[in-house]
C-alpha positions in Angstrom: -4.5 -6.7 12.7 -4.3 -9.9 15.0 -3.5 -11.1 18.4 -2.3 -14.1 19.2 -2.3 -16.2 22.6 0.3 -14.5 24.3 -0.7 -10.9 24.1 2.2 -9.6 20.7 0.1 -7.4 18.8 1.0 -7.6 14.3 -0.1 -4.4 12.2 -0.2 -4.4 8.6 1.1 -1.1 8.3 0.2 -0.4 4.7 2.2 2.9 4.2 5.4 1.6 5.2 5.0 -1.6 3.2 5.4 -3.4 6.2 4.3 -5.9 9.2 4.9 -4.7 12.9 4.6 -6.9 16.3 4.5 -5.5 19.2 5.4 -7.8 22.1 3.4 -8.3 25.0 2.7 -7.4 27.5 1.7 -3.5 25.2 2.2 -0.8 27.3 0.8 2.8 26.3 3.5 4.3 23.2 5.7 0.8 23.0 7.9 0.6 20.2 7.5 -2.5 17.4 9.7 -5.5 18.1 9.7 -7.2 14.8 9.5 -6.1 11.0 7.9 -8.7 8.1 8.7 -7.0 4.4 11.4 -4.2 5.7 14.9 -4.9 6.6 14.7 -3.1 9.6 12.1 -0.2 11.0 13.6 2.4 9.2 12.7 1.2 6.0 10.0 1.2 3.6 10.9 1.0 0.2 8.4 -1.8 -2.0 10.4 -5.0 -2.5 8.7 -8.0 -4.5 10.7 -10.6 -2.7 10.7 -13.7 0.2 12.3 -10.5 2.5 10.0 -7.5 0.5 6.5 -6.2 0.8 4.8 -3.8 -1.1 1.3 -3.4 0.2 0.5 -5.2 3.1 -3.4 -4.9 4.0 -4.2 -7.8 6.3 -2.6 -9.8 8.3 -3.9 -13.3 10.3 -2.9 -15.8 12.6 -3.1 -19.7 12.3 -3.7 -21.9 15.4 0.8 -22.7 14.8 2.0 -18.9 15.2 2.2 -18.8 11.8 1.8 -14.9 10.5 -0.4 -14.5 7.2 0.2 -11.2 5.3 -2.1 -10.3 1.5 -0.1 -8.1 -0.5 -2.4 -7.1 -2.7 -0.2 -5.5 -5.4 1.8 -8.2 -6.2 -1.4 -10.8 -6.0 -0.5 -12.5 -3.3 -0.6 -14.1 0.3 2.9 -14.4 2.2 3.3 -17.0 5.4 6.1 -16.3 7.7 6.9 -18.7 10.4 5.7 -18.3 13.8 8.4 -16.4 16.1 10.1 -15.0 12.9 12.4 -12.3 13.3 13.2 -9.3 11.6 13.9 -9.1 8.0 12.9 -13.0 7.9 12.2 -14.3 4.3 8.8 -15.8 3.4 8.3 -19.2 4.5 5.6 -19.6 1.6 3.8 -17.7 -1.4 0.1 -18.7 -2.5 -0.7 -16.5 -5.5 1.8 -16.4 -7.7 4.1 -19.1 -9.3 7.3 -17.8 -7.0 7.9 -15.2 -4.6 9.4 -12.5 -6.6 6.3 -13.1 -9.6 4.1 -10.3 -9.1 0.8 -9.8 -11.5 -3.3 -11.0 -11.5 -4.8 -14.1 -12.8 -7.7 -16.1 -12.4 -6.5 -19.5 -11.5 -6.9 -21.8 -8.4 -3.4 -20.9 -8.3 -3.8 -17.7 -9.1 -4.8 -14.2 -7.1 -6.1 -10.7 -8.6 -6.0 -7.7 -6.1 -6.5 -9.7 -3.0 -7.4 -8.3 -0.2 -8.7 -9.5 2.9 -7.8 -13.2 4.2 -8.9 -15.4 7.3 -7.2 -18.7 9.5 -10.2 -21.5 9.9 -10.0 -23.1 12.9 -8.3 -26.2 10.9 -6.0 -24.4 9.7 -8.1 -23.4 6.5 -6.7 -20.1 4.1 -9.9 -18.0 2.8 -9.1 -15.0 0.5 -11.3 -11.9 -0.8 -9.9 -11.8 -4.5 -11.5 -8.4 -5.0 -10.4 -8.2 -8.7 -12.0 -11.6 -9.7 -15.1 -11.3 -7.4 -14.6 -13.9 -5.3 -13.8 -15.5 -1.8 -11.0 -18.8 -2.7 -10.3 -21.4 0.1 -6.7 -23.1 0.6 -6.8 -26.4 2.0 -3.4 -26.8 1.6 -0.5 -24.0 2.7 2.2 -24.9 0.3 4.2 -22.6 -2.2 2.0 -22.0 -5.2 -0.9 -24.1 -4.2 -4.4 -24.6 -5.5 -8.0 -23.0 -4.2 -10.1 -25.7 -3.3 -13.2 -23.9 -3.0 -14.8 -20.5 -4.7 -17.2 -18.9 -3.8 -19.0 -15.6 -6.0 -17.9 -17.6 -8.8 -19.7 -20.6 -10.9 -16.0 -21.8 -10.7 -11.9 -21.1 -11.0 -11.1 -19.7 -13.8 -14.1 -17.1 -13.9 -13.9 -13.5 -13.2 -17.4 -11.9 -13.3 -19.1 -9.0 -11.1 -22.5 -9.2 -11.2 -24.5 -6.3 -10.5 -26.7 -6.4 -7.8 -30.8 -5.8 -9.2 -32.1 -2.4 -8.1 
C-alpha cells in the first residue's frame, strides 16, 4: 500500500489481480475510484500485458507520483505514469524484455519472483528479487533497465541461497 502527498491511497489487491486507488478524502466504506491491471472494477483476470497484472503484491510511488507495482508471477515491475486512469497501460516494464513477457532470470535485467519494492528519495528503484535471494537497485528507470547494484549476491548473475549457521 502507498499514500501520495494528497492523501490518495493505492492498494495492491493481490486476489483480484489489480491495484486500486482510493481518492482523498478517505471515508468509511469508500469505493475505489481507479483500477490498474484490469479494464474495470468488476473484472479479475490474469493478463500478462502492458494493461494487465497477474499477481500484484506491492505498490510504491516515486516523488513524481509514478506508480510502481511488483508482479511476481510475471517476474517484473511495471510502472504507470502519475494520474493513470482505470485500465491504463504501464509506461515501463523492468525485469522482462517487454510487457507480454514472463518468467525468471538471473541477470542485471531479469527478475525471478520479485516480492517487494521501494523507491528512494532520488528516484532509484529497489527490488527484493526473492527467488534469486538478492536485492537489486535500478538507478535508470526505462524499459528493460539493468540493475546497477546487487545486495545478497557477489554479482548480478549469481543466485545462490546461503543457509545461516546454526
